[in-house]
Structure formats: C-alpha cells, structure tokens
C-alpha positions in Angstrom: -111.3 131.3 -57.3 -113.6 134.1 -56.2 -114.5 134.7 -52.6 -117.8 136.2 -51.4 -117.9 139.4 -49.3 -120.8 141.2 -47.6 -120.8 144.9 -46.4 -122.9 145.7 -43.3 -123.1 149.4 -42.6 -126.0 151.8 -42.0 -124.2 154.7 -43.7 -124.7 154.9 -47.5 -121.5 156.8 -48.2 -119.4 154.2 -46.2 -121.0 151.4 -48.2 -120.4 153.1 -51.5 -116.7 153.7 -50.6 -116.2 150.1 -49.6 -118.0 148.8 -52.7 -115.8 150.9 -55.0 -112.6 149.8 -53.2 -113.5 146.1 -53.3 -114.7 146.0 -56.9 -111.8 148.0 -58.2 -108.9 146.9 -56.1 -109.4 143.3 -55.0 -110.2 141.0 -57.9 -110.5 137.8 -55.9 -113.6 139.2 -54.1 -117.2 139.2 -55.3 -119.6 141.5 -53.5 -122.7 139.5 -52.8 -124.8 142.1 -50.9 -125.0 145.1 -48.7 -127.0 145.4 -45.5 -128.0 148.6 -43.6 -128.1 146.9 -40.1 -127.1 143.8 -38.3 -130.4 142.1 -38.8 -130.2 142.3 -42.5 -126.6 141.2 -42.4 -127.6 138.0 -40.6 -130.3 137.3 -43.1 -128.0 137.8 -46.1 -125.4 135.7 -44.4 -127.9 132.8 -44.0 -128.8 133.1 -47.7 -125.3 133.7 -49.3 -122.8 132.3 -46.7 -120.1 135.0 -47.4 -116.5 134.2 -46.8 -115.8 137.7 -45.4 -118.1 140.3 -43.7 -117.2 144.0 -43.3 -119.2 144.9 -40.2 -119.9 148.4 -38.7 -120.4 148.5 -35.0 -123.0 151.2 -34.5 -126.2 150.4 -36.4 -130.0 150.4 -35.7 -132.1 147.3 -34.8 -129.2 144.8 -34.4 -125.8 146.3 -33.9 -122.5 144.9 -35.2 -121.6 143.3 -32.0 -124.8 141.2 -31.8 -124.6 140.4 -35.5 -121.0 139.2 -35.2 -121.9 136.9 -32.3 -124.8 135.4 -34.1 -123.0 134.9 -37.5 -120.0 133.3 -35.8 -122.3 131.0 -33.9 -124.0 130.0 -37.1 -121.0 130.0 -39.4 -117.7 129.7 -37.4 -115.6 130.0 -40.5 -116.8 133.4 -41.5 -114.1 136.1 -41.4 -115.6 139.3 -39.9 -113.8 142.6 -39.9 -115.1 145.2 -37.5 -115.3 148.8 -38.5 -115.5 151.2 -35.6 -114.8 154.7 -34.4 -112.0 155.3 -31.9 -114.5 156.0 -29.0 -116.1 152.6 -29.7 -112.9 150.6 -29.4 -114.2 148.6 -26.5 -116.9 147.2 -28.7 -114.3 146.1 -31.3 -112.4 144.3 -28.6 -115.6 142.5 -27.5 -116.3 141.6 -31.2 -112.8 140.0 -31.4 -113.7 137.9 -28.4 -116.9 136.8 -30.2 -114.7 135.6 -33.2 -114.1 138.7 -35.4 -110.7 138.4 -37.1 -109.7 142.0 -37.2 -110.9 145.6 -36.8 -110.5 148.9 -38.6 -110.7 152.4 -37.1 -112.6 155.1 -39.0 -111.6 156.8 -41.2 -110.6 153.6 -42.9 -107.5 153.9 -45.1 -107.8 152.1 -48.4 -104.4 150.5 -48.3 -105.1 149.2 -44.8 -108.3 147.4 -45.7 -106.8 146.1 -49.0 -103.9 144.6 -47.0 -106.3 142.9 -44.5 -108.5 141.5 -47.2 -105.5 140.1 -49.1 -104.3 138.4 -45.9 -107.7 136.9 -45.3 -107.9 135.6 -48.9 -104.6 133.8 -48.4 -105.9 132.4 -45.1 -109.1 131.2 -46.7 -107.1 129.6 -49.5 -105.0 127.7 -47.1 -108.0 126.6 -45.0 -109.7 125.3 -48.1 -106.6 123.5 -49.3 -106.3 121.8 -46.0 -110.0 120.8 -45.9 -109.8 119.6 -49.5 -106.9 117.4 -48.6 -108.7 116.1 -45.5 -111.7 115.1 -47.7 -109.6 112.5 -49.4 -109.2 109.5 -47.1 -105.7 108.7 -48.4 -104.4 112.2 -47.8 -103.2 113.5 -44.4 -100.9 116.3 -43.3 -98.0 113.9 -42.3 -98.0 112.3 -45.7 -98.1 115.8 -47.3 -95.1 116.9 -45.3 -93.2 113.7 -46.1 -93.9 114.1 -49.8 -92.5 117.7 -49.9 -89.5 116.9 -47.9 -88.6 113.8 -49.9 -89.2 115.1 -53.5 -89.6 118.8 -53.5 -87.2 120.0 -50.8 -85.4 121.9 -53.6 -88.3 124.3 -54.3 -86.0 127.3 -54.2 -83.9 125.5 -56.9 -86.9 125.1 -59.1 -87.8 128.7 -58.5 -84.4 129.8 -59.7 -84.8 127.7 -62.8 -88.2 129.2 -63.5 -86.8 132.7 -62.9 -84.0 132.0 -65.3 -86.5 130.9 -67.9 -84.7 127.6 -68.4 -87.5 125.5 -69.8 -85.4 122.4 -70.5 -83.9 122.4 -67.0 -87.3 122.8 -65.5 -88.6 119.8 -67.5 -85.5 117.8 -66.5 -86.2 118.6 -62.8 -89.8 117.5 -63.1 -88.8 114.3 -64.9 -86.2 113.4 -62.3 -88.5 114.1 -59.4 -91.4 112.1 -60.9 -89.1 109.3 -61.7 -88.2 109.0 -58.0 -91.9 108.9 -57.2 -92.7 106.2 -59.8 -89.8 104.1 -58.4 -91.4 104.1 -55.0 -94.6 102.7 -56.5 -97.0 103.7 -53.8 -98.5 106.8 -55.4 -101.7 106.5 -57.4 -102.4 109.0 -60.2 -105.1 110.7 -58.1 -102.8 111.0 -55.1 -100.0 112.2 -57.4 -102.3 114.9 -58.8 -103.1 116.2 -55.4 -99.5 116.3 -54.2 -98.2 118.0 -57.4 -101.1 120.5 -57.4 -100.4 121.3 -53.8 -96.8 121.9 -54.8 -97.8 124.2 -57.7 -99.8 126.3 -55.3 -96.9 126.5 -52.9 -94.5 127.4 -55.8 -96.7 130.3 -56.9 -96.6 131.7 -53.4 -92.8 131.3 -53.2 -92.4 133.2 -56.5 -94.6 136.1 -55.4 -92.8 136.3 -52.0 -89.3 136.1 -53.5 -90.1 138.6 -56.2 -92.0 140.9 -53.7 -94.7 141.4 -56.4 -97.7 139.4 -57.6 -96.6 137.4 -60.6 -98.8 134.4 -60.6 -101.5 132.7 -58.6 -102.4 129.0 -58.6 -105.5 127.9 -56.7 -105.8 124.3 -55.6 -109.5 123.8 -56.5 -109.1 125.3 -59.9 -106.1 123.2 -60.8 -107.7 120.0 -59.4 -110.8 120.6 -61.5 -108.7 121.4 -64.6 -106.7 118.2 -64.3 -109.7 116.0 -63.6 -109.9 114.8 -67.2 -106.3 113.8 -67.3 -106.5 110.0 -67.1 -102.8 108.9 -67.6 -99.6 109.8 -65.9 -98.2 111.0 -69.3 -101.1 113.4 -69.8 -100.7 114.8 -66.3 -96.9 115.3 -66.7 -97.4 117.1 -70.0 -100.1 119.3 -68.3 -97.7 120.0 -65.4 -94.9 121.0 -67.8 -97.3 123.3 -69.7 -98.3 124.9 -66.4 -94.6 125.6 -65.5 -94.0 127.0 -69.0 -96.9 129.5 -68.2 -95.2 130.4 -65.0 -91.8 130.9 -66.8 -93.5 133.3 -69.3 -95.2 135.3 -66.5 -92.0 135.5 -64.6 -90.1 136.6 -67.7 -92.7 139.3 -68.6 -92.8 140.5 -65.0 -89.0 140.8 -64.7 -88.7 142.5 -68.1 -91.2 145.1 -66.9 -89.4 145.5 -63.6 -86.0 145.9 -65.3 -87.3 148.5 -67.7 -88.8 150.5 -64.9 -85.6 150.2 -62.8 -83.5 151.5 -65.7 -85.9 154.3 -66.4 -85.8 155.4 -62.7 -82.0 155.0 -62.7 -81.5 157.2 -65.8 -83.9 159.8 -64.3 -81.9 159.9 -61.1 -78.6 160.2 -63.0 -80.0 163.1 -65.1 -81.1 164.9 -61.9 -77.9 164.3 -60.0 -75.1 164.1 -62.5 -73.5 167.2 -61.1 -72.8 165.4 -57.8 -70.1 162.8 -57.0 -72.4 160.0 -58.3 -71.6 156.3 -57.9 -73.2 153.1 -59.2 -73.8 152.0 -55.6 -75.7 155.2 -54.8 -78.0 154.8 -57.9 -78.5 151.1 -57.1 -79.6 152.0 -53.5 -82.0 154.6 -54.9 -83.7 152.0 -57.1 -83.5 149.2 -54.4 -81.2 146.8 -56.3 -77.7 145.6 -55.7 -75.1 147.3 -57.8 -74.0 144.3 -59.8 -77.5 143.5 -61.0 -78.2 147.1 -61.8 -75.0 147.2 -63.8 -76.1 144.2 -65.8 -79.7 145.4 -66.6 -78.5 148.9 -67.3 -76.0 147.8 -69.9 -78.5 145.4 -71.4 -81.2 148.0 -71.7 -79.1 151.1 -72.6 -76.3 149.5 -74.6 -73.6 151.1 -72.5 -72.3 150.9 -68.9 -73.2 153.2 -66.0 -69.9 155.1 -66.2 -70.2 155.7 -69.9 -73.8 156.9 -69.6 -72.9 159.2 -66.7 -70.0 160.6 -68.7 -72.2 161.2 -71.7 -74.8 163.1 -69.6 -72.0 165.3 -68.0 -70.3 166.1 -71.3 -73.6 167.0 -73.0 -74.2 169.5 -70.3 -70.6 170.7 -70.5 -71.0 171.4 -74.2 -74.2 173.4 -73.5 -72.5 175.5 -70.9 -69.4 176.1 -73.0 -71.6 177.3 -75.9 -74.0 179.4 -73.9 -72.1 180.9 -70.9 -68.9 182.8 -70.2 -68.1 180.7 -67.1 -64.5 179.5 -67.0 -63.7 175.8 -67.5 -63.1 175.1 -63.8 -66.6 176.4 -62.8 -68.1 174.4 -65.6 -66.2 171.2 -64.6 -67.7 171.6 -61.1 -71.2 172.1 -62.4 -71.1 168.9 -64.4 -69.7 166.7 -61.6 -65.9 167.0 -62.0 -64.0 168.3 -59.0 -60.7 168.3 -61.0 -60.7 170.6 -64.0 -57.7 169.0 -65.5 -59.3 165.6 -65.4 -62.4 167.1 -66.9 -60.4 168.5 -69.8 -58.8 165.1 -70.4 -62.2 163.4 -70.6 -63.6 166.1 -72.8 -60.7 166.0 -75.2 -60.8 162.2 -75.4 -64.5 162.4 -76.4 -64.5 165.4 -78.8 -60.8 165.6 -79.8 -60.8 169.2 -78.6 -60.1 170.8 -75.2 -63.0 172.6 -73.6 -61.4 176.0 -74.5 -60.9 174.9 -78.1 -64.5 173.7 -78.3 -65.8 177.0 -77.0 -63.8 179.0 -79.6 -65.0 176.8 -82.4 -68.6 177.1 -81.4 -68.9 180.8 -80.6 
C-alpha cells in the first residue's frame, strides 16, 4: 500500500531535499505534488487528498498556519507535519492546536523526519484497518478482541515457530486453530478471512518488533484483495499457509544475514583486541547479543568455537613476532594476550609441537 504525501514550502532547496529524502528513503510514500505557498497547498489537497502534508510555516499569500487550519477543517484525517524555525515555535504550537500531528525544527535532520513519517504510516495503516472492519456490519471491535483472545492468544508461540523455520509445526498450529473455529460454527468464510488477515497484519508487526528490524510487512487491504477470489475454506487455508511460508523464508534470510554480519563484527573485534584479556561475554556485548547465542552462530559460521579462534589469532601473531623480532618470550606472550609466559609456552607447544624458543631457532 502506497500513501500520498504533499510538500508545501516556498524554498526550492528545502523542497528538493525533502523530495529526495522521501523518494529514496520511505518506499511506502508517493509524492503527489509540491506547493510553494499555503494557497497552492490547499488546492492540491482538494484535488489529491494526500495522507500526509509537510507544511512550512512562513510562506507568502497563505502561510502554513492558515493552510493547516483550512486543510484540517476540510479533511480531518490528514496528517500535517509543521516545519518551522526555532524563533517561530509559537506558530508550531498553534498549528498543533489546529490539528497538526507533529512539528520539526529547522534544520531538519533526515533520521528525525524518516522516524516521524514511519510512525505516521503505521498510524494510518491502523486507522484504515479499523475503518475497513467497521465497514462490515458483522465486524466490531469487541468481536475482534474476542477472536484474538480465544484463538490466537499464542501469537508469540507462532512467532517462535516461524522464526525457527518449522514449516510443519506452523501448519499444524494453523490446522488446530482453524479446527477450533470450525467447531464453533458461527464464522462465515468472509468473516474468517477478515479475522485471519487481521491476524497476519498483527503477526508481521510482532515479527518486526521482536527482531528490531523490518523483515516483512502485511497490509490489510492488499491481503483482503488478494484473497477475494478464494471461494472455499480449503483454498483460503492453503493460501494462508503459503503466506506463512513466505514469512518463514523472509525470517530465515533476514536472520542469516544478521548472523553473518554479527560474526564478521565479532571476528573483527577479536582481531583488534586479541592482545587484551578478551572474553566471549565482552565480544557478545560489543555485537549486542547474549553470549550463548553468539557462541552458537560463531561456531556454525566459523567451524570452530570462540576460544579456539582467539587462540589461533594469538598464536599466529606470536609466530610472526618470534620470527621477526628479538623480544623475549615473556614480552611476546604479553603482546598476544597471555599474562603468564609459562601458560603461553604450553599452549604454543601443544599447537606446534615446539616451544616458542625452539620455534624461533628453527625459523631464524
């Protein structure tokens, strides 16, 4: 689902910057126009009915304050973000009273505006979902809440199954849940579609929130339209399972990418800090994972455990120093992360079947 956005600003460079930011960074938004003053902004709004308006305060003819008031009066659901300088802050507060949803102070930081736009997109999606449900006479919020409590109160459990990539268990979960619904006997296919699609939308948000990254997005209206030609419960259940398989694939791909990146960052950190008293817990903290999970993905990706890898890095460096320097073994041991020279010598001999001194003589 695409959402329409309008830029209203009399400064060409500001419009250009906003245009680039929106088109390159926020895929869910479609820029439907640009206005150089509030009067033009009102006219474009009447023609295009944008979902979101970025509105400057100080403009010729009709300023942003007046334009905000008129647009909100005409289209109360429009989300208007005020852009203002610090010394115009009183105007921004007045615009909020008129119905603007937020304000940005110049110079506008890109990450700030992207964050606000993404929040508004989520808000618009929720409002449209609610209105869509209200448009069906058999659908009300109380029934929706009851449905989710009764049949899908284990959403986190399904999320775990999806994350684990367990297709069969996901299908079994769906079969069990739908079997309960069919036994009740008071859900038509149309009503069932609406409830399940609402659940899919909720599940996609849960996945993104739990993973703390965007993995998948389901939109109610798109799914409802896609499922419109499914005329039997069996067709719909098959479609639902296929949708969940899509999610499983996206989750697997996302976590593989995350794990690969985590291991790369972990190995880089080890290479830079092997000379210190390094622990798995310290590296895990650096890459924002718990130590047991890092240990698992590290071994899976590297083919060896954390300790073995750290030892390998340290001993490689020790070999280099023994070959290319005249420093004594104790100094070298300290330089590669071993405080105890005797222990260093034991580890070295176990690996190369030579003491550090013997290795030096052999390679000089």
